[in-house]
C-alpha positions in Angstrom: 0.0 0.0 0.0 3.0 2.3 0.7 4.1 2.2 -2.9 0.6 3.2 -4.0 0.9 6.6 -2.6 4.2 7.2 -4.4 2.3 6.8 -7.5 1.3 10.4 -9.3 -1.5 8.9 -11.3 -3.7 6.2 -10.0 -5.8 3.7 -12.2 -9.2 2.3 -11.0 -7.4 -0.8 -9.5 -5.4 1.6 -7.3 -8.4 3.4 -6.3 -10.4 0.3 -5.4 -7.5 -1.2 -3.5 -6.9 2.2 -1.5 -10.7 2.6 -0.3 -11.2 -1.4 0.0 -13.9 -1.3 -2.5 -14.6 -3.2 -5.7 -13.7 -1.8 -9.2 -17.6 -2.1 -9.7 -18.3 0.4 -7.1 -15.6 2.9 -8.4 -17.0 2.5 -11.9 -20.5 3.3 -10.4 -19.2 6.4 -8.6 -17.6 7.7 -11.9 -20.8 7.0 -13.9 -22.7 9.1 -11.4 -19.8 11.7 -11.2 -19.4 11.3 -7.4 -15.7 10.9 -7.3 -12.9 12.9 -8.9 -11.8 11.2 -12.0 -10.3 12.0 -15.4 -10.5 10.5 -19.0 -8.8 11.5 -22.1 -11.3 10.4 -24.5 -15.0 9.1 -24.4 -13.6 5.4 -24.5 -10.3 6.1 -22.6 -8.9 4.7 -19.5 -10.1 6.2 -16.4 -7.3 7.9 -14.1 -7.2 9.4 -10.8 -4.9 12.1 -8.9 -4.2 10.6 -5.5 -4.5 14.2 -3.9 -7.9 14.6 -5.3 -9.0 11.2 -3.9 -7.5 12.0 -0.4 -9.2 15.5 -0.6 -12.7 13.7 -1.4 -12.3 11.4 1.3 -11.6 14.0 3.8 -14.6 16.1 2.6 -17.1 13.0 3.6 -16.8 10.4 0.9 
């Protein structure tokens, strides 16, 4: 888990691991736009910035 926080960009597996939830749950949150995420194109991979996820958790995820 320590190396996870050294990464500058997280993929969906990283976020699910950090939060202790399933990838499906993270996909559901992104679909509902309830978690900060980024995507380069419509069919591109989702990516997340750890700082945004940490701030989101602190604000009451």
